[in-house]
C-alpha positions as CSV (number, residue, x, y, z in Angstrom):
1,M,-17.3,2.1,-10.1
2,L,-20.8,2.5,-8.5
3,I,-23.1,-0.5,-9.0
4,N,-26.8,-1.0,-8.3
5,I,-27.4,-4.0,-6.0
6,D,-30.1,-5.2,-8.5
7,E,-27.3,-6.1,-10.9
8,I,-25.9,-8.6,-8.3
9,G,-29.2,-9.7,-6.8
10,V,-30.3,-9.1,-3.3
11,N,-30.1,-12.8,-2.5
12,S,-26.7,-13.5,-3.9
13,E,-23.9,-14.0,-1.5
14,V,-21.0,-11.6,-2.1
15,H,-17.9,-10.3,-0.3
16,W,-18.5,-7.0,1.5
17,I,-15.8,-4.5,2.5
18,I,-17.5,-2.1,4.8
19,F,-15.4,0.8,6.1
20,M,-16.5,2.4,9.4
21,G,-14.0,5.2,9.9
22,D,-10.6,3.8,8.8
23,R,-11.5,0.2,9.9
24,V,-13.1,-2.7,8.2
25,V,-16.2,-4.6,9.5
26,A,-15.4,-8.3,9.7
27,N,-17.1,-11.4,10.7
28,K,-16.2,-12.5,14.2
29,Q,-16.4,-16.2,13.7
30,Q,-14.9,-16.2,10.2
31,Q,-12.3,-13.6,10.9
32,A,-12.4,-12.7,7.3
33,L,-14.5,-10.4,5.0
34,L,-18.2,-10.4,5.4
35,K,-19.8,-12.8,3.0
36,S,-23.5,-12.2,2.9
37,T,-26.4,-11.4,0.8
38,W,-27.8,-7.8,0.7
39,Q,-31.0,-8.9,2.5
40,D,-29.0,-10.1,5.5
41,L,-27.1,-6.7,5.9
42,P,-29.9,-4.3,6.9
43,I,-27.3,-2.2,8.7
44,V,-26.1,-0.7,5.4
45,H,-29.4,-0.6,3.4
46,H,-29.5,3.2,3.5
47,Y,-26.2,3.2,1.6
48,N,-27.8,1.4,-1.3
49,D,-26.8,4.2,-3.7
50,Q,-23.1,4.2,-2.7
51,I,-22.0,0.6,-3.4
52,I,-18.6,0.3,-5.2
53,S,-17.9,-2.7,-7.3
54,L,-14.4,-4.2,-6.9
55,G,-14.6,-7.1,-9.3
56,E,-14.3,-10.5,-7.7
57,Y,-12.6,-11.9,-4.6
58,Q,-12.2,-15.8,-4.3
59,G,-14.6,-16.3,-7.0
60,A,-17.5,-14.1,-5.8
61,P,-18.4,-10.5,-6.4
62,C,-16.7,-8.1,-4.0
63,L,-18.4,-4.9,-3.1
64,A,-17.4,-1.9,-0.9
65,I,-19.5,0.5,1.2
66,D,-18.3,3.5,3.2
67,V,-20.4,4.5,6.2
68,G,-17.9,7.2,7.2
69,N,-18.0,8.0,10.9
70,E,-21.4,6.4,11.5
71,Q,-21.1,3.8,14.4
72,L,-23.0,0.7,13.1
73,E,-24.5,-1.7,15.6
74,L,-22.1,-4.6,15.3
75,E,-23.5,-7.5,17.5
76,E,-22.2,-10.2,15.2
77,F,-19.3,-8.3,13.7
78,E,-16.1,-6.7,14.7
79,T,-13.7,-4.2,13.0
80,I,-10.1,-4.6,12.0
81,S,-7.5,-2.1,10.8
82,L,-5.7,-2.0,7.5
83,R,-2.5,-2.7,9.4
84,G,-4.1,-5.7,11.0
85,I,-5.0,-7.1,7.6
86,Y,-1.4,-6.4,6.4
87,L,0.1,-8.2,9.4
88,S,-2.2,-11.3,8.7
89,E,0.1,-11.8,5.6
90,N,-3.0,-12.7,3.5
91,F,-1.9,-10.9,0.2
92,P,-4.9,-11.3,-1.9
93,L,-7.1,-10.1,1.0
94,F,-4.8,-7.1,1.7
95,Q,-4.7,-6.2,-2.0
96,T,-8.4,-6.1,-2.3
97,V,-9.1,-4.2,0.9
98,A,-6.1,-1.8,0.1
99,R,-7.8,-1.1,-3.3
100,A,-11.2,-0.4,-1.8
101,W,-9.6,1.9,0.9
102,Q,-7.8,4.0,-1.7
103,W,-11.2,4.5,-3.7
104,I,-13.0,5.3,-0.6
105,L,-10.4,7.8,0.5
106,F,-10.7,9.4,-2.9
107,R,-14.5,9.8,-2.5
108,R,-14.1,11.2,1.0
109,T,-11.5,13.8,-0.1
110,H,-13.1,14.8,-3.5
111,R,-16.6,15.9,-2.4
112,F,-16.2,19.4,-3.8
113,C,-14.6,20.8,-6.9
114,G,-11.1,22.2,-6.5
115,Q,-11.8,24.8,-9.2
116,C,-15.1,26.3,-8.6
117,G,-16.3,24.7,-5.2
118,S,-19.4,23.0,-6.4
119,T,-20.4,19.6,-5.2
120,M,-18.6,16.8,-7.2
121,Q,-20.8,13.9,-8.5
122,Q,-19.6,10.3,-8.9
123,V,-19.8,9.2,-12.4
124,D,-21.2,5.7,-12.8
125,W,-18.9,4.4,-15.7
126,E,-15.5,4.7,-14.1
127,M,-13.8,5.7,-10.8
128,A,-13.9,9.5,-11.1
129,T,-15.9,12.4,-9.8
130,Q,-17.3,15.1,-12.1
131,C,-18.1,18.7,-11.5
132,F,-21.2,19.4,-13.6
133,N,-20.8,23.1,-13.2
134,C,-17.2,23.8,-14.6
135,H,-16.8,20.1,-16.0
136,H,-13.6,19.5,-13.9
137,R,-13.0,15.8,-13.5
138,C,-10.9,14.2,-10.8
139,Y,-9.4,10.6,-10.5
140,P,-8.0,8.8,-7.5
141,R,-4.6,10.1,-6.3
142,V,-1.7,7.8,-6.8
143,S,1.6,8.9,-5.4
144,P,4.6,7.3,-7.1
145,C,7.3,6.1,-4.7
146,I,10.5,4.4,-5.2
147,I,11.9,1.6,-2.8
148,V,15.3,0.1,-3.1
149,S,17.3,-2.7,-1.6
150,I,21.1,-2.1,-1.8
151,R,23.9,-4.7,-1.6
152,K,27.5,-4.4,-0.8
153,G,29.4,-7.6,-1.2
154,D,27.8,-10.1,1.0
155,K,25.9,-7.4,3.1
156,I,22.6,-5.8,2.6
157,L,21.8,-2.1,3.7
158,L,18.9,-1.9,6.2
159,A,17.7,1.3,7.8
160,Q,15.3,2.5,10.5
161,G,13.2,5.7,10.2
162,K,11.0,7.3,12.8
163,A,8.0,5.2,11.5
164,Q,10.0,1.9,12.2
165,R,11.5,2.9,15.5
166,E,8.5,2.1,17.7
167,R,8.1,-1.3,16.0
168,K,11.9,-1.9,16.1
169,I,12.0,-2.8,12.3
170,F,14.8,-2.2,9.9
171,S,13.8,-1.9,6.2
172,T,14.9,-0.8,2.8
173,L,15.1,2.9,1.7
174,A,12.1,4.5,0.1
175,G,10.7,7.9,-1.0
176,F,8.3,9.8,-3.1
177,V,9.2,10.6,-6.7
178,E,9.5,14.4,-7.2
179,S,8.0,16.3,-10.2
180,G,10.1,16.2,-13.3
181,E,12.4,13.3,-12.3
182,S,12.6,9.8,-13.6
183,L,12.3,6.8,-11.3
184,E,16.0,6.2,-11.6
185,Q,16.9,9.6,-10.7
186,A,14.6,9.3,-7.6
187,V,16.4,6.3,-6.5
188,H,19.8,8.0,-6.7
189,R,18.5,11.2,-5.0
190,E,16.7,9.4,-2.1
191,V,19.6,7.1,-1.3
192,F,22.1,9.9,-1.3
193,E,19.9,12.2,0.8
194,E,19.1,9.5,3.4
195,V,22.3,7.6,3.8
196,G,24.9,9.7,1.9
197,I,26.2,6.8,-0.5
198,K,26.2,6.4,-4.2
199,I,24.9,3.3,-5.9
200,K,25.2,1.6,-9.3
201,N,23.6,-1.3,-11.4
202,I,20.1,-0.2,-10.6
203,E,17.6,-2.9,-11.6
204,Y,13.7,-2.7,-11.6
205,F,12.3,-5.4,-9.4
206,D,8.5,-5.1,-9.0
207,S,5.7,-2.8,-8.0
208,Q,3.0,-2.7,-5.3
209,P,0.1,-0.4,-4.5
210,W,0.3,0.7,-0.8
211,P,-2.6,2.1,0.9
212,F,-0.9,4.3,3.5
213,P,-2.5,6.3,2.1
214,H,-2.3,6.1,-1.6
215,S,1.2,5.2,-2.9
216,L,2.4,3.1,-5.7
217,M,5.7,1.5,-4.6
218,M,8.2,0.8,-7.5
219,G,10.9,-1.5,-6.3
220,F,14.6,-1.6,-7.3
221,I,17.7,-3.6,-6.5
222,A,21.0,-1.8,-6.6
223,E,24.7,-2.2,-5.5
224,H,26.9,0.1,-3.5
225,D,29.2,2.3,-5.6
226,S,31.0,4.6,-3.2
227,G,30.8,6.5,0.1
228,E,30.1,5.6,3.7
229,I,26.8,5.6,5.5
230,E,25.9,8.9,6.9
231,V,22.2,9.1,7.9
232,D,20.3,12.3,7.5
233,G,19.0,12.1,11.1
234,D,15.5,13.3,9.9
235,E,13.8,10.5,8.0
236,I,16.4,7.9,8.7
237,L,17.7,7.5,12.3
238,E,19.9,4.5,11.8
239,A,21.4,2.4,9.0
240,H,23.9,-0.4,8.8
241,W,25.3,-3.2,6.5
242,Y,24.1,-6.5,7.6
243,E,25.2,-10.0,6.9
244,A,22.5,-12.5,6.0
245,D,22.8,-14.4,9.3
246,K,22.8,-11.3,11.5
247,L,19.7,-9.5,10.3
248,P,17.5,-7.3,12.5
249,L,13.6,-7.5,12.5
250,T,12.4,-6.8,8.9
251,P,9.0,-6.4,7.3
252,P,7.1,-9.5,6.2
253,T,7.2,-10.6,2.5
254,I,3.7,-9.5,2.0
255,S,5.2,-6.0,1.5
256,I,7.5,-5.1,-1.4
257,A,10.2,-4.2,1.2
258,G,10.2,-7.6,2.5
259,Q,10.3,-9.1,-1.1
260,L,13.2,-6.9,-2.0
261,I,15.1,-8.0,1.0
262,K,14.4,-11.7,0.3
263,E,15.5,-11.3,-3.3
264,T,18.7,-9.4,-2.4
265,L,19.7,-12.1,0.2
266,S,19.0,-14.8,-2.3
267,R,21.4,-13.2,-4.8
268,I,23.9,-12.7,-2.1
269,A,23.8,-16.4,-1.3
270,N,24.4,-17.3,-4.9
271,L,27.4,-14.9,-5.4
272,P,30.9,-16.5,-5.9
273,T,33.1,-15.8,-2.9
274,S,35.4,-13.7,-5.2
275,E,32.6,-11.0,-5.3
276,F,33.1,-10.4,-1.5
277,D,36.8,-9.4,-2.0
278,N,37.4,-5.9,-0.8
279,K,33.6,-5.3,-0.5
280,T,33.5,-5.4,3.3
């Protein structure tokens, strides 16, 4: 929610997440979030009525500011992308910045009322915008997605879509939940649509907010039931069953995809050899 800097104190050191376009302003020497007093950040003083409170990060208040497309003079600073923060594999940092980005994206895309066209106003007691003409209220968009790791005997299914082709990465299957379907129905549908197989023994694993752009990834682990891999050729370009010692490049474990792969491989390693019979 919005906060007045006087509530924190102009001389208190806090963490700042300043978005310039879609990049975060960082300290060149520290290679981390800015940690500074308000007094020492004159470049953003004209945004003093747009400060968003994110709670705490590493024991200190964490505040976010969006300067939009303004090009700040950054003599002592540099900018880094969300992907760059993700690849640093600093999960607490990525999680905090991801949360800030989703709130800022919400504010950028909800400036006007979708019902009457009037200017929306930020309410100061929760993360929402309010139209004081027709009383329509909006909250940050969250898009539910499923992501699933599939095992067949001692092998794991890994696939490559268009987004992974350039980075030469293979990952788990994922997709958006459609209106009116449960998470489990979405898992079955996405798997069959993308690789043409049926699965069983679906088990919930964990969830992760994902800021590209505003997804909530809900992870599952499942087993192959029937069918042979037949990729759709649209979202998925290539998919194979891989043995644990012959894996392609996969996502880091800061992502839920990487965590699902790690967990599936751990379960494969602990299976009795009888489980592999007739599963290859």
